[in-house]
C-alpha positions in Angstrom: 150.9 278.6 177.3 153.9 280.1 175.3 157.4 279.4 176.1 159.0 281.8 178.7 160.9 282.1 182.0 159.6 281.2 185.6 158.5 284.1 187.8 161.6 283.6 190.2 163.9 284.4 187.2 162.3 287.5 186.4 162.5 288.5 190.0 166.2 287.9 190.1 166.8 289.9 187.1 164.7 292.7 188.3 166.2 292.9 191.8 169.6 293.3 190.0 168.3 295.8 187.7 166.6 297.6 190.8 169.9 297.4 192.7 172.4 297.7 189.6 175.5 299.6 190.8 177.8 297.8 188.3 178.9 295.4 191.1 179.3 291.5 190.3 183.0 291.1 189.5 184.1 287.9 187.8 187.0 285.9 188.2 189.1 288.4 186.1 187.6 291.4 188.2 185.4 292.1 185.3 182.0 293.8 186.2 178.4 293.7 184.9 178.1 297.3 183.3 175.5 299.6 184.7 172.1 299.0 183.0 173.0 295.9 181.7 170.1 294.1 184.1 167.5 296.7 182.8 168.5 295.7 178.9 168.5 292.0 179.9 164.8 292.4 181.3 163.8 294.2 178.2 165.0 291.5 175.8 163.1 288.6 177.4 160.1 287.1 175.3 157.6 287.5 177.9 155.8 291.1 178.1 157.2 292.9 181.3 156.2 295.9 183.1 157.2 297.7 186.5 154.6 299.7 188.6 155.1 302.1 191.4 153.3 302.3 194.7 150.6 304.4 193.4 150.0 302.0 190.4 151.8 304.3 188.0 153.7 302.7 185.2 157.4 303.0 185.6 158.8 300.7 182.7 157.3 298.7 180.2 159.4 296.0 178.0 159.2 296.3 174.2 157.1 293.2 174.2 154.7 294.6 176.6 154.4 297.6 174.3 153.5 295.2 171.6 151.0 293.2 173.5 149.2 296.2 174.6 149.5 298.3 171.4 150.5 301.3 173.3 153.4 303.7 172.8 155.4 303.8 176.1 155.4 307.4 176.3 151.7 307.5 176.4 151.4 305.2 179.7 154.8 306.1 181.6 154.0 307.8 185.0 150.2 307.2 184.7 147.9 304.8 186.3 148.1 301.2 184.7 144.3 300.9 184.5 143.4 304.5 183.3 145.6 303.9 180.3 145.8 300.3 179.4 142.4 299.0 178.0 141.5 295.7 179.7 143.6 295.9 182.9 140.9 297.3 185.0 140.1 293.7 186.0 143.7 293.5 187.1 143.3 296.0 189.8 142.0 293.5 192.7 144.9 290.8 192.4 147.4 293.5 191.9 146.5 295.3 195.2 146.5 291.7 196.7 150.0 291.2 195.6 151.3 294.6 197.0 149.2 294.3 200.5 150.3 290.5 201.1 153.6 290.9 199.8 153.4 287.6 197.7 153.4 286.6 194.1 149.7 286.4 192.7 148.7 285.0 189.5 145.7 285.6 187.7 144.3 285.6 183.9 143.0 288.5 181.8 142.8 290.3 178.6 145.4 293.3 177.9 144.9 295.6 174.9 142.7 293.5 172.8 141.1 289.9 172.4 144.2 288.0 173.4 144.2 286.3 176.9 147.3 286.3 179.2 148.1 284.6 182.5 149.8 287.4 184.6 152.0 287.4 187.6 152.7 290.2 189.9 155.9 290.0 192.0 156.2 292.3 194.9 159.9 293.6 195.2 161.2 296.7 197.2 157.8 298.4 197.1 157.5 297.9 193.3 155.5 295.4 191.4 157.1 293.3 188.4 154.3 292.2 186.4 155.1 289.5 184.0 152.3 288.3 181.3 152.5 285.2 179.2 150.1 284.3 176.4 147.3 281.7 177.6 145.5 281.7 174.1 146.7 278.3 173.2 145.9 276.8 176.6 142.5 278.3 176.1 142.1 277.1 172.7 143.0 273.5 173.6 140.5 273.6 176.7 137.8 274.9 174.3 138.3 271.8 172.0 138.4 269.4 174.8 135.2 271.0 176.0 133.9 270.6 172.6 135.0 267.0 172.2 133.6 266.0 175.6 130.0 267.7 174.5 130.3 265.5 171.3 131.1 262.6 173.4 127.9 263.4 175.4 125.6 263.7 172.7 126.9 260.4 171.0 126.2 258.4 174.4 122.8 260.3 174.6 121.9 259.1 171.1 123.0 255.8 171.6 120.9 255.8 174.8 117.8 256.8 173.1 118.4 254.5 170.0 119.4 251.6 172.1 116.1 251.6 173.9 114.2 251.7 170.5 112.4 248.6 169.4 110.1 249.8 166.5 110.8 251.8 163.2 108.4 254.4 165.0 110.7 254.5 168.0 113.8 254.9 166.2 112.2 257.5 163.7 111.2 259.5 167.0 114.7 259.2 168.6 116.5 260.5 165.4 114.0 263.4 165.2 114.7 264.2 168.8 118.7 264.1 168.3 118.4 266.3 165.2 116.2 268.9 166.8 117.0 269.1 170.5 120.5 267.8 170.5 121.9 269.6 167.3 119.4 272.2 167.1 118.6 271.5 163.5 115.4 272.2 161.7 114.9 268.7 160.3 115.8 265.3 161.1 114.4 262.4 159.1 114.8 258.4 159.2 114.4 256.7 155.7 114.3 253.1 155.4 114.8 250.9 152.5 112.2 248.7 151.5 114.2 246.6 148.8 111.2 244.0 148.1 109.1 247.0 147.0 112.0 249.2 145.8 110.9 252.1 148.0 112.4 254.6 150.6 110.3 255.5 153.2 110.9 258.5 155.4 109.5 259.5 158.8 110.2 263.1 159.8 107.7 264.2 162.3 106.0 267.2 160.7 108.9 269.6 160.8 108.9 271.4 157.4 106.1 272.1 154.6 103.6 269.4 155.2 103.1 268.5 151.3 107.1 268.3 150.9 107.0 265.7 153.9 104.1 263.7 152.4 106.0 263.5 149.3 109.3 262.2 150.8 107.5 259.8 153.2 107.5 257.3 150.3 109.5 257.3 147.2 111.1 255.1 144.7 114.8 253.8 145.3 115.8 255.2 142.0 114.2 258.8 142.7 116.6 261.5 142.1 116.4 263.0 145.7 119.1 263.1 148.3 117.8 260.3 150.6 117.3 257.7 148.0 120.3 258.4 146.5 122.1 257.7 149.7 120.0 254.7 150.3 121.1 253.6 146.6 124.7 254.5 146.7 125.7 254.3 150.4 127.5 257.8 149.6 127.4 260.3 152.3 126.2 263.8 151.1 127.4 267.2 152.9 125.6 270.6 151.7 126.6 274.0 153.0 124.3 276.2 150.7 121.2 275.9 148.6 123.4 276.0 145.5 125.2 273.1 146.1 122.1 270.9 146.7 120.3 272.3 143.6 123.3 271.6 141.8 123.7 268.1 142.9 119.9 267.3 142.3 118.6 269.5 139.9 115.4 267.5 139.4 114.0 268.1 143.0 115.1 271.9 143.2 111.6 273.2 143.8 110.9 270.7 146.2 114.1 271.5 148.4 113.4 275.2 147.9 109.8 274.7 149.3 111.3 272.8 152.2 113.3 275.8 153.4 116.5 273.6 154.3 119.5 275.3 153.0 122.2 273.0 154.5 122.6 269.6 156.2 124.0 266.2 155.8 122.4 262.8 154.8 124.6 259.8 156.1 123.8 256.1 155.2 123.1 253.7 157.6 124.9 250.3 157.1 124.6 247.2 158.9 126.3 243.9 157.5 127.7 245.8 154.5 124.0 246.7 153.4 122.9 250.2 153.3 119.4 249.8 155.1 118.3 253.6 155.2 119.6 257.2 155.5 119.9 259.6 158.3 119.1 263.5 157.4 119.9 266.5 159.3 119.1 269.6 158.0 119.2 273.5 158.8 117.1 276.6 157.3 120.3 278.6 157.6 123.5 278.0 155.4 126.6 276.8 156.6 125.5 274.7 159.5 126.8 271.5 158.7 129.9 271.8 160.7 132.6 269.0 161.4 131.1 268.7 164.8 127.7 268.2 163.6 128.8 265.8 161.1 131.0 263.8 163.7 127.7 263.4 165.9 125.3 262.4 162.8 128.2 259.7 161.8 128.3 258.4 165.2 124.2 258.4 165.5 124.2 256.8 162.2 126.1 253.8 163.5 123.5 253.5 166.5 120.7 254.2 164.1 121.7 251.4 161.6 121.6 248.9 164.5 118.3 250.4 165.9 116.7 250.0 162.2 118.0 246.7 161.6 116.9 245.4 165.2 113.6 246.9 164.8 113.3 245.1 161.3 114.2 241.7 162.9 112.1 241.9 166.0 109.1 242.8 163.5 109.8 239.7 161.5 110.9 237.0 164.3 109.0 235.5 167.0 112.0 234.9 169.3 112.8 238.5 170.2 115.5 237.8 172.9 118.2 236.3 170.9 117.2 238.2 167.9 118.3 241.4 170.0 121.3 240.1 171.2 122.9 239.5 167.8 121.3 242.6 166.2 123.4 244.7 168.7 126.6 242.9 167.7 128.5 245.1 165.0 129.4 242.9 161.9 133.2 242.1 161.4 135.1 244.1 159.2 136.3 242.7 155.9 139.4 242.9 153.7 141.9 243.0 156.7 145.5 241.8 156.6 144.5 239.3 159.6 141.9 236.8 160.1 139.1 237.9 162.4 136.4 235.4 163.8 133.9 235.9 166.5 131.0 233.6 168.1 128.2 234.7 170.0 126.4 231.8 171.9 123.4 232.5 173.8 122.7 230.8 177.2 120.8 227.5 177.6 117.7 229.8 178.9 115.2 230.3 175.8 114.4 234.0 177.1 117.8 234.6 178.4 119.2 237.7 176.8 122.2 239.4 178.0 124.9 242.5 177.6 127.8 240.6 175.9 129.2 241.9 173.0 132.2 241.9 170.6 133.5 244.5 168.2 136.3 245.2 165.9 137.1 248.4 164.6 139.4 249.3 161.5 141.5 252.6 162.6 143.8 255.0 160.6 147.3 253.4 159.9 146.1 249.8 159.1 145.5 249.2 163.2 142.6 247.2 164.3 140.7 247.8 167.5 139.2 244.9 169.3 136.5 244.9 172.0 134.8 242.6 174.4 132.5 243.8 177.1 129.8 242.3 179.3 126.9 244.7 181.1 125.7 243.3 184.1 122.2 241.6 183.9 120.4 239.1 182.0 117.4 241.3 180.7 116.3 243.5 178.1 117.7 246.4 180.0 121.2 245.1 180.1 120.8 244.4 176.2 120.0 247.9 175.5 122.9 249.2 177.8 125.1 246.9 175.8 124.0 248.5 172.5 124.6 251.9 173.8 128.1 251.1 175.2 129.3 249.2 172.3 128.3 251.9 169.8 129.8 254.7 172.3 132.8 252.9 172.8 133.7 252.3 169.2 133.0 255.9 168.7 135.3 256.7 171.5 138.1 254.5 170.1 137.9 256.5 166.8 137.7 259.9 168.8 140.9 259.3 170.8 142.9 257.8 168.0 142.8 254.4 169.3 144.2 254.9 172.6 142.3 252.0 175.0 142.7 253.6 178.3 141.3 256.9 177.1 138.8 255.1 175.4 137.6 253.3 178.7 138.0 256.7 180.6 135.8 258.5 178.1 133.0 255.8 178.4 133.4 255.6 182.2 132.8 259.2 182.6 129.8 259.1 180.0 128.3 256.2 181.9 128.3 258.5 185.3 127.3 261.5 183.9 124.2 259.9 182.1 123.4 257.8 185.1 123.6 254.6 182.9 121.8 251.9 185.3 124.5 249.2 184.9 128.0 248.6 185.2 130.0 246.7 182.5 133.2 244.8 182.2 135.3 245.8 179.2 138.9 244.7 177.5 139.6 246.9 174.7 142.8 247.1 172.5 144.6 247.9 169.4 146.6 245.5 167.2 149.3 247.3 165.0 150.3 246.4 161.6 153.7 244.5 161.3 157.1 245.7 161.8 160.2 245.1 160.2 160.2 241.4 161.4 156.9 240.8 160.9 155.7 241.1 164.6 152.9 243.2 165.9 152.0 245.2 169.0 148.9 244.8 171.0 148.1 247.7 173.5 145.0 247.0 175.5 143.2 248.3 178.8 140.9 246.3 181.0 138.1 247.2 183.1 137.4 244.2 185.4 137.3 241.9 182.3 138.5 238.4 181.9 141.9 238.7 180.6 142.8 238.1 177.1 145.1 235.2 175.7 147.8 234.9 173.3 149.1 231.6 171.4 152.1 231.6 169.4 152.6 229.6 166.3 154.7 227.3 168.4 151.5 226.3 170.5 152.5 228.1 173.5 149.4 230.1 175.1 149.7 232.6 177.9 147.1 234.6 179.8 147.8 238.4 179.6 146.7 239.0 183.2 147.5 242.5 184.7 146.6 244.4 187.8 142.7 244.4 187.9 140.9 247.8 187.3 137.3 248.7 188.3 134.5 247.8 185.9 133.0 250.8 183.8 130.1 252.7 185.5 131.6 252.4 189.3 133.8 255.4 189.4 134.6 257.9 186.7 137.8 258.8 188.3 139.4 255.6 188.1 142.8 255.7 186.5 142.8 253.5 183.5 146.2 251.8 182.3 147.4 251.0 178.9 149.5 247.5 178.4 151.4 246.4 175.7 152.7 242.9 174.4 154.5 241.8 171.1 152.4 239.7 169.1 154.7 237.5 166.9 153.8 236.3 163.2 151.4 233.4 163.3 149.7 234.0 166.7 146.3 233.8 167.7 145.2 236.6 170.0 141.8 235.6 171.9 139.2 237.8 173.9 136.2 236.4 175.6 133.3 236.8 178.1 133.2 235.3 181.5 130.5 232.6 180.3 133.4 230.8 178.5 135.6 230.1 181.5 133.0 230.6 184.6 131.5 227.5 186.4 129.9 226.8 189.7 132.7 224.2 190.5 135.8 226.5 189.7 136.9 230.1 190.0 138.0 232.2 186.8 141.4 231.8 187.4 141.3 228.0 186.7 138.9 228.3 183.9 141.2 230.9 182.1 144.2 228.6 182.7 142.3 225.4 181.4 141.4 227.8 178.3 144.9 228.6 177.7 146.0 224.8 177.8 143.1 224.3 175.2 143.9 227.2 173.0 147.8 226.7 172.4 147.7 223.0 170.9 144.5 224.2 168.6 146.1 227.2 167.5 149.3 225.1 166.4 147.2 222.2 164.8 144.8 224.7 163.0 147.6 226.7 161.9 146.9 226.0 158.0 143.1 226.0 158.4 140.5 228.8 158.6 140.4 230.7 162.2 136.8 229.9 162.1 137.5 226.3 162.4 139.6 226.7 165.0 137.1 228.8 167.0 134.6 226.0 166.4 137.1 223.4 167.8 137.9 225.5 171.0 134.3 226.2 171.6 133.4 222.4 171.5 136.0 221.4 173.9 135.5 224.4 176.0 131.8 224.0 176.1 130.7 220.4 175.9 127.1 221.7 176.9 125.4 224.7 176.0 126.4 227.6 178.4 124.6 228.8 181.5 125.7 232.3 180.7 126.0 234.0 177.2 129.4 233.5 175.6 131.4 235.9 173.4 134.7 235.2 171.8 136.6 237.2 169.4 139.6 235.8 167.7 142.5 237.3 165.7 145.2 235.5 163.6 148.1 237.3 162.2 149.8 235.9 159.2 
């Protein structure tokens, strides 16, 4: 809403303008000149009008004339909804204000496409009507609705891909996402076979059968969009047929025959390796919008993990541990901090759980860190974990790295999509160093074991705060951000409950014992790789193979 004055202010000025008799002497005997209050009302930034007892227009401010696009001479003395376009919908609230004698507020268009919030203020048998533009608020609401819709799509994509265990299931999920969720005309999953030097694409009979048959199996060096993306890892966005043909003239005829005129091709990357490409195409030009690209990029993250998972499950016999590791995102490289992580499966051979870790580089040299644990120890828990980790990564990017907002978004998505298992999560963002070399760590915690912070001097403390509900219990839960300073040379440790939980002690005692181990080790290993410190910590904290899965994520600042 644009800046203006509150209704009571306008009512006060209006009252003085109606009863203006030149009264109101000051300390020196000066008086407000006759007509001064009317001129004051006319100078205000909001459109203002005065209506008589028969709804006739008695007076309009210059801003009201501008908003309605009408000359005051053509409307004065006439019934409002007979002469001002768009005001017929205001008749009921205006009559209600006059009947009840109370200020009434509503929203309507006036004289064109612009929306206004209107207030009718009854006074001495007349109505003062004040309008304030609501275009900005409505635009913000529309933008928020679009973001929430993209969020819903991302989680739904992650849900479908998280359940896929074979390449055929992944391809079916990709096609469903493209055609059902994005309303595209084509969706294709391309997978690289580097041993054979081929790119194989599944697309499920959506375009010309001969074109699909040719695209189904191409050399990796082929001069087409999908092989090019698989070969280079470069993202392609096309708004028109001319753009596609200019970029890939060697396959111009086949692209024309496909009927596709705009779209995106996004690489599927896992562990710094391009494993395939995700293609979404439209028969109309100009359909590769920013919103479509956001969803496709997020889908590509989940699809890449799904492809890698399917390939691993096809190649190895031990499906449980392979599934768990495939769902864990690789750690980023080239950072100004050291990052190390460990996943230790439980002692049961067929045990699979929902523990995960993630590290996501953000704009401004910030680093998002996440550790979570989905309830359960079965394939379903692992599938939910895959969906949750991919979605939370996307939400952290979408909300500019605000942990509480990211947890609120995934909480809402869990509830709306009826995700079957709750999850504990701690998520935070580490900032780049300030002038003194210290950084800040902003985090939010949804029922998860608290992070630990060890300084270079060997002092470790538990970053415990008031507990908040798990994800997936109550979507109205208010999430809180906490902030702590991270001095130079510190180690920040996030972990799952499997590291500290034992039958013979509670979590608080286990966390305190872990802090007692971490402090001295952080100091002793200050000049050695963080990986070595993490291995030493796990060796002391877990003398035997754990009964529950264990995930640990550590960051050391220089």
